[in-house]
C-alpha positions in Angstrom: 0.0 0.0 0.0 2.9 2.4 0.7 4.4 1.6 -2.7 1.1 2.5 -4.3 0.9 5.8 -2.4 4.5 6.6 -3.2 3.9 5.9 -6.8 0.8 8.1 -6.8 2.8 10.9 -5.0 5.6 10.6 -7.7 2.9 10.8 -10.4 1.3 13.8 -8.9 4.7 15.5 -8.5 5.6 14.7 -12.1 2.3 16.0 -13.4 2.6 19.2 -11.3 6.2 19.7 -12.6 5.0 19.1 -16.2 2.1 21.6 -15.8 4.4 24.2 -14.2 6.9 23.8 -17.0 4.2 24.2 -19.6 2.9 27.3 -17.9 6.5 28.7 -17.6 7.2 28.0 -21.3 4.0 29.8 -22.3 4.8 32.8 -20.2 8.4 32.9 -21.6 7.1 32.8 -25.2 4.6 35.6 -24.4 7.4 37.7 -23.0 9.5 37.0 -26.1 6.7 38.1 -28.4 6.0 41.2 -26.4 9.7 42.2 -26.3 10.2 41.5 -30.0 7.1 43.6 -31.0 8.2 46.5 -28.9 11.7 46.4 -30.4 10.4 46.2 -34.0 7.7 48.9 -33.4 10.4 51.3 -32.0 12.7 50.5 -34.9 10.1 51.2 -37.5 9.0 54.4 -35.8 12.5 55.6 -35.7 13.0 54.7 -39.4 9.8 56.6 -40.4 10.9 59.7 -38.6 14.4 59.5 -40.1 12.9 59.2 -43.6 10.5 62.2 -43.0 13.4 64.3 -41.7 15.5 63.3 -44.7 12.8 64.6 -47.1 12.8 68.0 -45.5 16.6 68.1 -45.1 17.1 67.3 -48.8 14.8 70.2 -49.9 16.5 72.6 -47.5 20.0 71.4 -48.5 19.2 71.9 -52.2 18.2 75.5 -51.6 21.1 76.3 -49.3 23.6 74.6 -51.7 22.3 76.7 -54.6 22.6 79.9 -52.5 26.1 78.9 -51.3 27.3 78.1 -54.9 26.0 81.5 -56.1 27.7 83.3 -53.3 31.0 81.4 -53.7 30.9 82.1 -57.4 31.0 85.8 -56.8 34.0 85.3 -54.5 36.1 83.0 -56.7 34.8 84.5 -60.0 33.9 81.0 -61.3 30.6 79.2 -60.9 32.2 75.8 -61.9 34.9 76.1 -59.3 32.4 77.2 -56.7 30.2 74.2 -57.5 33.2 71.9 -57.2 34.2 73.3 -53.8 30.7 73.1 -52.4 30.2 69.6 -53.8 33.5 68.3 -52.4 32.7 69.6 -48.9 29.2 68.1 -49.1 30.6 64.8 -50.1 32.8 64.7 -47.1 29.9 65.6 -44.8 27.8 62.9 -46.4 30.6 60.3 -45.8 30.9 61.3 -42.2 27.1 61.1 -41.6 27.0 57.7 -43.3 29.7 56.3 -41.1 28.0 57.7 -38.0 24.6 56.2 -39.1 26.2 52.8 -39.7 27.6 52.8 -36.1 24.2 53.8 -34.7 22.4 51.0 -36.5 25.0 48.4 -35.2 24.2 49.4 -31.6 20.5 48.3 -32.1 19.9 44.8 -30.9 16.8 42.8 -31.8 17.8 40.0 -29.4 15.1 39.6 -26.7 17.5 40.4 -23.8 14.9 40.1 -21.0 13.6 36.8 -22.3 17.1 35.4 -22.5 17.8 36.4 -18.9 14.5 35.0 -17.7 15.0 31.7 -19.5 18.5 31.4 -18.1 17.2 32.2 -14.6 14.4 29.6 -15.0 16.8 27.0 -16.2 19.0 27.6 -13.2 16.1 27.3 -10.8 14.8 24.1 -12.4 18.3 22.5 -12.4 18.7 23.4 -8.7 15.3 21.8 -7.9 16.1 18.7 -9.9 19.4 18.2 -8.2 17.9 18.4 -4.7 
């Protein structure tokens, strides 16, 4: 009779552990989905704002460039030379901005950091419980 009760206790413990593991896995997956959607939503919002700003910046830059070339042409007495100088400076600025933008994108991580930490913590707790 004690063997039967022990076996039932083990079965209940195993069923409880299985149920808890399933609940834990579902919660971890939900955390993963939430974290990924937040990251992607923020990334797309930032991208949309950058594109909008770029449209306005291009229009302003074209007008300012034209004015700068006309002014510089009066100083150097050559519109071609003025356009070459302004174009060269703008190319250097564009290169610098491109390199800075590339480094900013590389710092964005889509890895679900909180989910990874939570799963590692849960794995550690489960392994400690199993070893006891």
